[in-house]
N, C-alpha and C positions, 0 to 999 in steps of 0.2 A: 504496500499501500503505500512506503513511503516513497520507493523509488518510481511509483503508479503520479504520485503527488510531484514528482520534484519536474517529473516527464510533463507534467502540465504546467508547472511554471516557467518553463522555458522553453516551452511551444509560440511563444505569440514569436521572438527573435528568432526567424525562420533561417539566417544564415548559422545557428548553430542543431549540427547534427549529431543524433548519438552515435554511435557505434558501438557499443559494448557495456554490459551491468556489470558488478560483481553480486554476488549473494548476501558477502558482510566485511568489510574493510580487510582481514584477514586475509581476502582470496585478492584485495584490489592491487596487491605489488605484481599477482600471475598477471594478472585482466589487462596490466600497462605493458608488461614486460611484450602480451600477443598480440596487442592491437596498438601500441606506441597515440595513445594520441595526441590531439594539440593542447589539451587540459584535460587535467583529470579532474572532478567533482568527487569528493570525498562529503559523505553524512556523518561525523561523530554522532554515536547515541548518547543520550545523557548517562546511563549506565555501565558504559564503556570510555572513565574517563581517561584520557591521552593515549586510546586506542586509537584513533586519528592521526598522533605525533609518531604511534609506532609506524603504522600504516606509509608515510611523508617521510620518516627517514628509509624504510626500507625503498621507496620508490625514487626516490635521490641517490643515496646508491646506483642504481639501475639505472639512471638518468640524471646528472645533475644540472643540466637543462629542463628538466621537466618543468609546466607550467602546472600546479598542485592548487583547488580551491578548495576548501573547509568551511564549512557549513555546521555549527555546532550551534549548545546552548550554552558555553562555554564564553563568561564575558573577564575570567580573571585577569586583569592583565599581564603578567607573568606570565601564565600559559602559553599569551598569543604572544607576547615576545618569545615565548620559544618554539614557537612556530612557523615564525617569520626570519625567527635564527637557523631552523632548519629550511630551509627556502620556498617557503610557501609564500605564492602569488597573492593568493585571496582568502582573506577571515573573513566571512559573515553570519551572521548572528541569524537564529533562528524566526527572531521574531519580525527580522526585516521584509522589507516586499517586493515581490515578485519582480521588478525592475533592476530592485540591488542589486537581486541575485544573478538577474543577466548579464549587469554592469561588472558584475563579478568576475567572470568566463570571459565576456571581452577585451575588458585591462588583460588577464592574466593572457588570454590568447596572444595582445599585443605584445607581450614580454616588459606588462610594466604591473605595479602593484596595488590590488584593493581591498583599503581595511573600511571594516563596515564604520560607518560616522560617529556611528555613539559611541566605539573603542576609541577611535583616533583622536577624539579630544582627550579620553584617558592617556593613552599613551604617549601622547606630548606633554602630558601635567607629567608622568612620572620620568619623563625622560629627564638625563642628568643634562643638568646645565651647560655643562662641558661641550655637549654635543648641539646643542643649539645652535644655530646660528642668527644675529642678534642685527644684520642690514636687512633693512625693509627690501623689496625685491623693486629693482630698476624699475622695470616699467610702467608699476603705481605711486599717483599721487600720494601723500601722506594719507591724505579725508577716502582712496580709495585703499588703503590700506585697513584703514577704523574699518569702514564695510565691510570689508573681505573679512576683521577680523571678527562679523558680530554674526556672517557667513560662517561663518567654520563651526560657532560655538551655539550655533542651531538657530539661531534670533529669529523669529520672522521679518521683512521690511516695515512692515508696522511697528514693532518691537525695535527693531535697527533706526528707521525714525524717529522714535521717540527718545534711545540712548542719544544718539546724536546730535535732541533737535534740528531736524530737517524736516522735506517735506518727505510725505510717502514718494510719491514721482519723481523727486529727488536721487533716491532712494534706489529705484527701481533704475533711473538712470545710470549711476553711479555703476549697478548688478549686472547689468548688459554691458556696461564698458570693460568691465572687470574680465568678465567672460569672454569676450573676445581680446583683449590684449593678449588675457592667457592662456586664450584654447580649449579654454574647457564649459564642462556641457550640463555639471551637474554638481548636486549639494556634493556629493562626496569626491570630488575631484578637487573640489575647492576645500575642503578636507588635510584633506593628502598634499596639497601646495603650502599650505598654511605651514604646517606639521613640519617640513623641507625646509622651509623658510626662519621657522622661530617663531610662528604667529605668536602659537599660542603656550599657555602656562605659563 
């Protein structure tokens, strides 16, 4: 039933083609070696904490360039960091929407990393200060940086307008400009950009 559900969630993305399924996480590394998919999506059961990490480790040993996306209930920052260190390209929490799961698969397929927006903020807050970049991204004005920071922290346009004492229309203009300048497409990418440039935490 779980695999059927995931298949339905991925259905709207016509370019994603399912080429195989594993009965369980333990079988995933063998299936990966057999099929060599562009992306492997691993569903980590709540009752099998760390089983996903073992499967990822086995897959990465088979192919260091493998692109794995993990779907999990585990929102522990330390565990997520371990997954990312093991080579995971996508880390998605199970309460996320189907568009975010699709975005994770697409992002991993393109060779980039997708982190659930909720967890991205937590990872940024717990990131050692020595690893954060302090310089604001040069393509943006300081006001655009302020707007981007609020967006990355989950503020709505209306909340950002109130916080920065600007009109809603002005915030919408800034938001469109930020997306255009940085070639971003969704809030998850905004969060990842903010983390990469030390704008959170």
